[in-house]
MILO-202801 format. One record per residue (C-alpha): residue in one letter; y, z, x; residue number from 1; chain. Coordinates in pm, 1 decimal, always signed. Example, Ala and Ser with C-alpha at 12.3 -4.5 7.8 and 13.67 -1.06 7.14 Angstrom:
<sites>
SITE   resn      north         up       east   resi   chain
SITE      a     -450.0     +780.0    +1230.0      1       A
SITE      s     -106.0     +714.0    +1367.0      2       A
</sites>
This chain:
<sites>
SITE   resn      north         up       east   resi   chain
SITE      m    +8255.6   +29189.6   +15746.9      1       A
SITE      n    +8276.9   +29568.4   +15715.0      2       A
SITE      a    +7983.9   +29684.2   +15502.1      3       A
SITE      n    +8216.8   +29887.0   +15280.7      4       A
SITE      t    +8471.2   +29611.2   +15220.5      5       A
SITE      y    +8425.5   +29339.3   +14960.5      6       A
SITE      r    +8618.3   +29028.5   +15068.2      7       A
SITE      m    +8552.5   +28756.2   +14812.3      8       A
SITE      s    +8752.7   +28450.2   +14724.0      9       A
SITE      r    +8770.1   +28338.4   +14361.0     10       A
SITE      r    +8533.2   +28050.3   +14444.1     11       A
SITE      s    +8269.4   +28265.7   +14607.6     12       A
SITE      f    +8299.4   +28573.3   +14386.3     13       A
SITE      v    +8014.9   +28507.4   +14145.8     14       A
SITE      g    +7776.4   +28395.9   +14415.6     15       A
SITE      s    +7855.4   +28701.7   +14623.8     16       A
SITE      l    +7751.6   +28968.6   +14373.8     17       A
SITE      a    +7413.4   +29015.8   +14536.7     18       A
SITE      a    +7576.7   +29045.0   +14876.1     19       A
SITE      a    +7818.6   +29297.5   +14734.0     20       A
SITE      f    +7534.4   +29518.8   +14623.6     21       A
SITE      a    +7376.3   +29480.2   +14963.3     22       A
SITE      a    +7703.0   +29597.3   +15114.0     23       A
SITE      v    +7674.6   +29940.4   +14953.8     24       A
SITE      w    +7344.6   +29998.5   +15136.8     25       A
SITE      l    +7164.9   +30327.4   +15096.2     26       A
SITE      d    +6940.7   +30284.5   +15399.2     27       A
SITE      s    +7211.3   +30356.9   +15656.4     28       A
SITE      p    +7220.4   +30694.1   +15831.1     29       A
SITE      a    +7432.9   +30971.7   +15682.1     30       A
SITE      l    +7781.3   +30998.4   +15827.5     31       A
SITE      s    +8002.6   +31297.7   +15894.0     32       A
SITE      a    +8312.1   +31335.1   +15674.9     33       A
SITE      a    +8533.4   +31212.1   +15957.3     34       A
SITE      e    +8322.2   +30900.5   +16006.9     35       A
SITE      k    +8290.2   +30787.4   +15646.2     36       A
SITE      p    +8475.7   +30458.7   +15597.8     37       A
SITE      l    +8728.7   +30403.7   +15322.1     38       A
SITE      i    +8580.0   +30164.7   +15066.1     39       A
SITE      r    +8797.9   +29868.0   +14971.8     40       A
SITE      k    +8733.1   +29579.1   +14737.2     41       A
SITE      a    +8895.5   +29238.8   +14711.0     42       A
SITE      i    +9118.1   +29102.2   +14437.3     43       A
SITE      p    +8931.1   +28778.9   +14363.0     44       A
SITE      a    +9248.0   +28571.2   +14312.8     45       A
SITE      t    +9376.1   +28632.0   +14666.0     46       A
SITE      g    +9125.3   +28826.4   +14876.3     47       A
SITE      e    +9375.7   +29112.2   +14918.6     48       A
SITE      t    +9181.1   +29439.4   +14926.9     49       A
SITE      l    +9248.1   +29769.3   +14752.9     50       A
SITE      p    +9093.7   +30115.9   +14787.3     51       A
SITE      v    +8845.1   +30171.4   +14506.0     52       A
SITE      i    +9006.2   +30495.6   +14387.4     53       A
SITE      g    +9356.3   +30482.8   +14245.6     54       A
SITE      l    +9572.4   +30710.5   +14033.3     55       A
SITE      g    +9629.7   +30701.9   +13659.2     56       A
SITE      t    +9935.3   +30876.8   +13514.2     57       A
SITE      s    +9871.3   +30920.9   +13141.6     58       A
SITE      l    +9953.7   +31277.3   +13028.7     59       A
SITE      t    +9947.1   +31428.2   +13378.0     60       A
SITE      l   +10288.5   +31296.5   +13489.4     61       A
SITE      d   +10477.9   +31346.4   +13163.6     62       A
SITE      v   +10670.6   +31645.6   +13303.9     63       A
SITE      d   +11029.1   +31523.4   +13344.9     64       A
SITE      g   +11267.7   +31812.9   +13410.8     65       A
SITE      d   +10999.0   +32065.4   +13503.2     66       A
SITE      e   +11075.1   +32132.6   +13869.0     67       A
SITE      t   +10770.7   +32354.8   +13917.5     68       A
SITE      a   +10545.8   +32080.0   +13785.2     69       A
SITE      l   +10723.5   +31819.0   +13997.2     70       A
SITE      a   +10668.5   +32024.3   +14312.0     71       A
SITE      g   +10298.6   +32050.4   +14234.5     72       A
SITE      l   +10272.2   +31679.5   +14159.3     73       A
SITE      a   +10439.3   +31596.8   +14489.5     74       A
SITE      e   +10153.1   +31776.4   +14663.1     75       A
SITE      v    +9905.2   +31581.0   +14451.4     76       A
SITE      l   +10068.4   +31253.8   +14554.6     77       A
SITE      r   +10069.9   +31356.4   +14921.3     78       A
SITE      e    +9696.6   +31417.7   +14896.9     79       A
SITE      f    +9652.7   +31077.3   +14734.3     80       A
SITE      f    +9830.7   +30887.2   +15010.4     81       A
SITE      a    +9677.3   +31102.8   +15285.7     82       A
SITE      n    +9333.5   +30991.6   +15166.8     83       A
SITE      g    +9411.7   +30621.8   +15165.7     84       A
SITE      g    +9531.2   +30588.7   +14805.9     85       A
SITE      e    +9745.0   +30289.3   +14711.4     86       A
SITE      v    +9704.0   +30194.8   +14343.7     87       A
SITE      i    +9922.8   +30387.1   +14097.7     88       A
SITE      d    +9903.5   +30275.5   +13734.8     89       A
SITE      s   +10146.2   +30375.2   +13461.0     90       A
SITE      s   +10308.6   +30261.9   +13136.5     91       A
SITE      p   +10622.7   +30316.1   +12929.3     92       A
SITE      m   +10377.9   +30460.9   +12674.2     93       A
SITE      y   +10322.5   +30764.2   +12900.0     94       A
SITE      g   +10640.6   +30955.7   +12817.5     95       A
SITE      s   +10837.4   +31042.3   +13132.7     96       A
SITE      a   +10559.5   +30934.8   +13371.8     97       A
SITE      e   +10746.7   +30637.2   +13517.3     98       A
SITE      q   +11060.8   +30842.4   +13575.9     99       A
SITE      v   +10849.7   +31109.2   +13743.8    100       A
SITE      i   +10681.6   +30849.7   +13966.5    101       A
SITE      g   +11024.6   +30742.2   +14088.6    102       A
SITE      v   +11118.7   +31100.3   +14171.3    103       A
SITE      l   +10790.3   +31162.4   +14351.3    104       A
SITE      l   +10804.4   +30841.3   +14554.5    105       A
SITE      k   +11139.7   +30954.1   +14692.0    106       A
SITE      r   +10991.1   +31287.2   +14796.3    107       A
SITE      v   +10655.6   +31173.1   +14932.7    108       A
SITE      a   +10623.2   +30940.0   +15231.7    109       A
SITE      h   +10377.6   +30657.8   +15172.9    110       A
SITE      r   +10462.6   +30416.4   +15455.5    111       A
SITE      g   +10466.7   +30116.3   +15225.0    112       A
SITE      k   +10107.4   +30175.5   +15114.1    113       A
SITE      l   +10171.6   +30144.4   +14743.7    114       A
SITE      f   +10023.9   +29904.4   +14491.6    115       A
SITE      a   +10250.5   +29958.6   +14191.8    116       A
SITE      a   +10104.5   +29874.0   +13851.7    117       A
SITE      t   +10259.9   +29929.6   +13513.5    118       A
SITE      k   +10264.6   +29772.4   +13167.7    119       A
SITE      v   +10485.2   +29621.0   +12902.7    120       A
SITE      w   +10440.2   +29794.3   +12568.1    121       A
SITE      t   +10679.5   +29668.1   +12303.3    122       A
SITE      d   +10740.7   +29372.6   +12072.6    123       A
SITE      g   +10960.7   +29072.1   +12143.9    124       A
SITE      r   +11063.0   +28877.4   +12452.3    125       A
SITE      e   +11398.8   +29039.0   +12520.8    126       A
SITE      a   +11269.6   +29388.4   +12448.8    127       A
SITE      g   +10983.5   +29324.7   +12688.7    128       A
SITE      i   +11213.8   +29206.8   +12964.3    129       A
SITE      r   +11442.2   +29508.7   +12916.7    130       A
SITE      q   +11145.8   +29742.8   +12924.1    131       A
SITE      m   +11004.4   +29594.7   +13245.8    132       A
SITE      e   +11346.1   +29603.7   +13412.8    133       A
SITE      t   +11384.6   +29966.3   +13306.4    134       A
SITE      s   +11042.7   +30048.4   +13450.6    135       A
SITE      l   +11146.3   +29892.1   +13781.2    136       A
SITE      r   +11457.9   +30109.4   +13795.6    137       A
SITE      k   +11260.9   +30420.8   +13708.6    138       A
SITE      w   +11007.9   +30360.4   +13984.5    139       A
SITE      g   +11285.1   +30276.0   +14230.6    140       A
SITE      i   +11092.4   +29988.8   +14389.7    141       A
SITE      r   +11175.0   +29625.1   +14465.2    142       A
SITE      r   +10905.0   +29473.2   +14245.5    143       A
SITE      f   +10577.2   +29555.6   +14076.8    144       A
SITE      d   +10254.4   +29436.3   +14228.6    145       A
SITE      l   +10086.7   +29419.9   +13889.0    146       A
SITE      m   +10236.5   +29391.9   +13541.4    147       A
SITE      q    +9996.8   +29429.2   +13249.1    148       A
SITE      i   +10029.2   +29389.2   +12874.3    149       A
SITE      h    +9935.1   +29728.3   +12731.8    150       A
SITE      n    +9660.9   +29716.2   +12468.3    151       A
SITE      l    +9736.0   +29345.4   +12416.3    152       A
SITE      r   +10057.5   +29431.8   +12231.6    153       A
SITE      d   +10248.6   +29110.2   +12146.4    154       A
SITE      w   +10052.0   +28937.5   +12422.0    155       A
SITE      r   +10150.4   +28584.6   +12320.1    156       A
SITE      t   +10515.7   +28662.9   +12385.7    157       A
SITE      h   +10478.2   +28873.5   +12697.5    158       A
SITE      l   +10221.3   +28653.7   +12871.0    159       A
SITE      k   +10472.9   +28369.9   +12879.6    160       A
SITE      t   +10723.8   +28602.2   +13047.4    161       A
SITE      l   +10469.1   +28735.3   +13295.3    162       A
SITE      k   +10361.9   +28386.2   +13397.7    163       A
SITE      a   +10724.8   +28292.1   +13457.4    164       A
SITE      w   +10795.8   +28611.3   +13652.1    165       A
SITE      k   +10490.6   +28557.4   +13869.8    166       A
SITE      a   +10599.4   +28199.9   +13945.8    167       A
SITE      e   +10943.5   +28332.3   +14039.3    168       A
SITE      g   +10799.8   +28605.6   +14263.8    169       A
SITE      k   +10923.9   +28891.2   +14046.1    170       A
SITE      i   +10567.5   +29024.3   +14014.3    171       A
SITE      r   +10258.1   +28949.4   +14218.7    172       A
SITE      y    +9975.7   +28974.7   +13964.4    173       A
SITE      i    +9943.3   +28970.9   +13585.6    174       A
SITE      g    +9690.2   +29137.4   +13359.8    175       A
SITE      l    +9585.7   +29270.5   +13020.8    176       A
SITE      t    +9465.2   +29616.2   +12926.3    177       A
SITE      t    +9276.9   +29794.6   +12654.3    178       A
SITE      s    +9139.1   +30142.9   +12620.4    179       A
SITE      h    +8995.8   +30080.8   +12274.0    180       A
SITE      g    +8662.6   +29912.3   +12208.1    181       A
SITE      r    +8800.3   +29733.7   +11901.8    182       A
SITE      f    +9008.4   +29508.5   +12130.0    183       A
SITE      h    +8715.0   +29391.4   +12341.7    184       A
SITE      r    +8653.3   +29068.5   +12153.5    185       A
SITE      e    +9017.2   +28965.0   +12175.2    186       A
SITE      l    +9030.0   +29062.4   +12542.1    187       A
SITE      e    +8715.9   +28859.5   +12608.9    188       A
SITE      a    +8868.0   +28552.9   +12445.3    189       A
SITE      l    +9182.0   +28585.2   +12657.3    190       A
SITE      m    +8979.3   +28632.5   +12974.8    191       A
SITE      r    +8818.6   +28297.1   +12900.2    192       A
SITE      s    +9138.4   +28112.2   +12814.4    193       A
SITE      e    +9416.9   +28259.9   +13029.2    194       A
SITE      p    +9470.9   +28263.7   +13409.4    195       A
SITE      l    +9455.2   +28641.4   +13451.0    196       A
SITE      d    +9449.2   +28825.2   +13783.4    197       A
SITE      f    +9349.6   +29165.3   +13641.9    198       A
SITE      v    +9203.2   +29325.9   +13333.9    199       A
SITE      q    +9186.7   +29696.7   +13263.5    200       A
SITE      f    +8947.4   +29869.7   +13025.5    201       A
SITE      s    +8737.5   +30183.4   +12979.9    202       A
SITE      y    +8403.0   +30209.7   +13155.7    203       A
SITE      n    +8195.9   +30505.0   +13273.6    204       A
SITE      i    +7841.8   +30630.6   +13305.6    205       A
SITE      a    +7832.2   +30730.4   +12936.9    206       A
SITE      n    +8020.6   +30428.0   +12804.1    207       A
SITE      r    +7855.0   +30119.0   +12949.6    208       A
SITE      t    +7961.0   +29870.0   +12683.1    209       A
SITE      a    +8164.1   +29672.1   +12936.2    210       A
SITE      e    +7846.1   +29590.2   +13128.7    211       A
SITE      k    +7729.0   +29362.6   +12847.7    212       A
SITE      r    +8012.2   +29108.5   +12836.2    213       A
SITE      l    +8341.8   +29208.4   +12998.2    214       A
SITE      l    +8218.7   +29280.4   +13350.5    215       A
SITE      p    +7999.4   +28969.2   +13372.9    216       A
SITE      l    +8287.7   +28761.1   +13239.0    217       A
SITE      a    +8526.9   +28911.2   +13494.4    218       A
SITE      a    +8280.6   +28807.4   +13764.4    219       A
SITE      e    +8251.7   +28457.7   +13621.4    220       A
SITE      r    +8627.8   +28413.3   +13592.4    221       A
SITE      g    +8721.7   +28584.0   +13919.5    222       A
SITE      i    +8930.2   +28859.1   +13758.4    223       A
SITE      a    +8989.7   +29198.3   +13921.3    224       A
SITE      v    +8898.5   +29504.4   +13713.6    225       A
SITE      l    +9079.0   +29837.5   +13684.4    226       A
SITE      v    +8882.9   +30108.7   +13503.7    227       A
SITE      n    +9050.6   +30372.4   +13288.7    228       A
SITE      r    +8899.2   +30681.7   +13126.6    229       A
SITE      p    +8640.9   +30722.4   +13406.2    230       A
SITE      f    +8550.5   +31072.6   +13288.7    231       A
SITE      q    +8545.2   +30986.0   +12915.8    232       A
SITE      r    +8849.6   +31209.4   +12867.7    233       A
SITE      g    +8665.6   +31507.0   +13016.9    234       A
SITE      e    +8352.5   +31463.8   +12805.5    235       A
SITE      l    +8138.3   +31396.6   +13113.0    236       A
SITE      f    +8233.6   +31728.5   +13269.3    237       A
SITE      r    +8160.0   +31909.5   +12942.9    238       A
SITE      r    +7820.2   +31739.7   +12928.5    239       A
SITE      t    +7727.2   +31840.9   +13282.6    240       A
SITE      r    +7872.8   +32193.9   +13272.7    241       A
SITE      g    +7612.8   +32427.1   +13419.0    242       A
SITE      a    +7391.0   +32139.9   +13530.5    243       A
SITE      e    +7293.1   +32113.3   +13894.8    244       A
SITE      l    +7405.1   +31807.7   +14088.8    245       A
SITE      p    +7079.7   +31635.3   +14190.5    246       A
SITE      g    +6992.2   +31661.5   +14557.6    247       A
SITE      w    +6949.7   +31285.6   +14584.8    248       A
SITE      a    +7323.5   +31244.9   +14526.9    249       A
SITE      a    +7360.9   +31314.9   +14899.1    250       A
SITE      e    +7201.6   +30974.8   +14962.9    251       A
SITE      f    +7530.8   +30813.3   +14861.5    252       A
SITE      d    +7762.8   +31078.6   +15010.6    253       A
SITE      c    +7826.0   +31259.6   +14682.5    254       A
SITE      t    +7897.2   +31633.3   +14667.2    255       A
SITE      s    +8039.5   +31687.2   +14315.8    256       A
SITE      w    +8007.6   +31566.6   +13958.7    257       A
SITE      g    +8350.7   +31403.8   +13979.2    258       A
SITE      q    +8239.1   +31196.4   +14276.5    259       A
SITE      f    +7911.3   +31120.3   +14098.5    260       A
SITE      f    +8093.1   +30969.7   +13800.0    261       A
SITE      l    +8344.2   +30776.9   +14010.5    262       A
SITE      k    +8087.5   +30639.5   +14254.2    263       A
SITE      y    +7883.9   +30514.5   +13960.5    264       A
SITE      i    +8183.8   +30314.5   +13839.2    265       A
SITE      v    +8307.2   +30170.4   +14166.2    266       A
SITE      s    +7956.7   +30080.6   +14285.2    267       A
SITE      h    +7948.8   +29812.3   +14018.3    268       A
SITE      p    +8031.1   +29503.3   +14225.8    269       A
SITE      v    +8280.2   +29367.6   +13971.5    270       A
SITE      v    +8490.6   +29685.8   +13945.7    271       A
SITE      t    +8788.2   +29673.7   +14179.4    272       A
SITE      c    +8938.6   +30019.3   +14130.8    273       A
SITE      a    +8900.1   +30326.4   +13908.8    274       A
SITE      i    +9217.3   +30513.4   +13813.1    275       A
SITE      p    +9145.7   +30878.9   +13728.3    276       A
SITE      a    +9447.0   +31095.1   +13643.7    277       A
SITE      t    +9498.0   +31450.2   +13767.2    278       A
SITE      a    +9773.3   +31703.4   +13824.5    279       A
SITE      k    +9570.2   +31925.8   +14057.1    280       A
SITE      v    +9542.6   +31889.2   +14433.8    281       A
SITE      r    +9178.9   +32001.2   +14446.9    282       A
SITE      h    +9084.4   +31745.0   +14185.8    283       A
SITE      m    +9276.6   +31474.4   +14369.0    284       A
SITE      r    +9096.9   +31558.6   +14691.7    285       A
SITE      d    +8762.4   +31543.4   +14513.3    286       A
SITE      n    +8846.0   +31214.6   +14339.0    287       A
SITE      m    +8954.8   +31050.7   +14661.8    288       A
SITE      a    +8632.9   +31158.2   +14835.8    289       A
SITE      a    +8449.2   +30921.0   +14601.8    290       A
SITE      g    +8622.9   +30633.7   +14779.5    291       A
SITE      f    +8458.5   +30704.3   +15113.5    292       A
SITE      g    +8111.4   +30656.6   +15256.5    293       A
SITE      r    +7810.4   +30504.8   +15086.4    294       A
SITE      l    +7770.6   +30387.6   +14728.1    295       A
SITE      p    +7458.1   +30377.1   +14509.8    296       A
SITE      d    +7262.1   +30053.1   +14479.9    297       A
SITE      p    +7148.4   +29910.7   +14141.8    298       A
SITE      t    +6827.2   +30114.8   +14134.8    299       A
SITE      m    +7013.1   +30434.5   +14213.6    300       A
SITE      r    +7277.4   +30355.3   +13951.6    301       A
SITE      e    +7008.2   +30341.8   +13682.9    302       A
SITE      k    +6867.2   +30669.1   +13809.6    303       A
SITE      m    +7213.6   +30826.0   +13783.4    304       A
SITE      a    +7265.5   +30702.5   +13427.6    305       A
SITE      a    +6923.6   +30825.4   +13319.4    306       A
SITE      y    +6986.0   +31167.9   +13471.4    307       A
SITE      v    +7317.4   +31213.3   +13291.3    308       A
SITE      a    +7167.3   +31087.9   +12964.2    309       A
SITE      s    +6894.9   +31352.4   +12992.6    310       A
SITE      l    +7141.8   +31642.6   +13006.2    311       A
</sites>
């Protein structure tokens, strides 16, 4: 098995956590940029692998009708796919983001390397179905890989629909999301009781709440994890402004604070993919660099968290 690829079945997922940490080894020799392997992790339900850095679309893609912005975003998306990106996550909640994704996918070649994820965010069965069908038309794709219930909104209704759609092959995976800590207890209960493929929640080096219950439970239940708000809505960059990146960051192929924060997240063996959002090519290039090369081990992760906490 490639040392930078996590291939775990649902049955072996929990027992493989130690091996997963071993796979991010820090004792290997440094590699040149051209030699650094793309890091992929497995979806526990199927073993299908995804790159560990994806693309979120909240705020940054809400630019419908602005041709200058669309041209710039097309370059951002080209950079994403050129660096091995596959996972794009959106929602009807994000203004014109889904419409913009559809426009950009027509302009930017991706050779089928797209893992399309969006959400249902409304009340009622029929409204949910209409919304998901509208999202499909906006994206201009045949089907979504992942459909999630946004912030658990009317989850009892929509989960029935998602289970039926998955059985019919209309979607490949189903999940639940939250970006608010107050929903964690309800999310935890659903992770225990429902056959979920994915969950999505906030987690970063300054907000480690998910390490206490949600991440261990995802490991136990064999549920893939998407991480939103990886930079704490920019707070992490404000905290480290003017601070020097520690020299030991080179030990896990890290050359910027953005990579530092992302590598912390995706080095957790239960995290499948982080989904930072950006509208700038240089930021996209930097984000994607976090998905290559070596990752920190548990000892290094604690060192990273302590360093940031000291700033």
